[in-house]
C-alpha positions in Angstrom: 17.8 6.5 -0.9 15.1 7.4 -2.3 15.5 7.2 -5.9 16.9 3.9 -5.9 13.5 2.5 -4.5 11.3 4.7 -5.9 11.0 3.2 -9.1 9.8 0.0 -8.1 7.8 1.0 -5.0 6.0 4.1 -6.3 6.2 4.7 -10.4 5.7 1.3 -10.9 2.2 0.3 -9.1 1.0 3.5 -9.9 2.0 2.6 -13.2 0.3 -1.1 -13.2 -3.3 0.5 -11.0 -3.7 3.5 -13.9 -3.5 0.5 -16.7 -0.8 2.4 -17.8 2.3 0.2 -18.4 0.5 -2.1 -20.7 0.0 1.1 -23.0 3.9 1.9 -22.5 4.6 -1.4 -23.2 2.8 -1.7 -26.7 4.0 1.6 -27.4 7.7 0.7 -27.0 9.1 -2.4 -29.4 11.7 0.3 -30.6 15.6 1.2 -29.2 14.7 5.1 -29.6 11.4 4.5 -27.5 12.5 2.0 -25.0 15.4 5.2 -24.5 12.1 7.1 -24.3 11.0 5.5 -21.9 13.8 5.6 -19.5 14.3 8.8 -19.8 10.7 9.9 -18.8 10.6 7.6 -16.1 13.9 8.7 -15.0 13.1 12.3 -15.1 10.0 11.5 -13.1 12.0 9.8 -10.4 14.3 12.7 -10.0 11.1 15.0 -9.9 10.3 13.1 -6.7 13.4 13.2 -5.6 13.7 16.9 -5.9 10.7 17.7 -4.1 11.4 14.9 -1.4 14.9 17.2 -0.7 12.8 20.2 -0.6 10.5 19.6 1.8 13.8 18.0 3.8 12.5 14.5 3.3 15.4 12.3 4.1 16.0 7.8 4.0 19.3 7.5 6.0 20.3 3.9 6.5 
């Protein structure tokens, strides 16, 4: 469950607060760079979820 909400509630607010979102949006104009943006954000969320799993932090519904 953490993986489903990690982007909207963790990664996106961090990007907004550090003003990196504007920089990223300005440099993702082509389909290839948009694809790379998706791959990188998915990789970051995967690392976060892996860390939560190692720490035995689970979100069950």
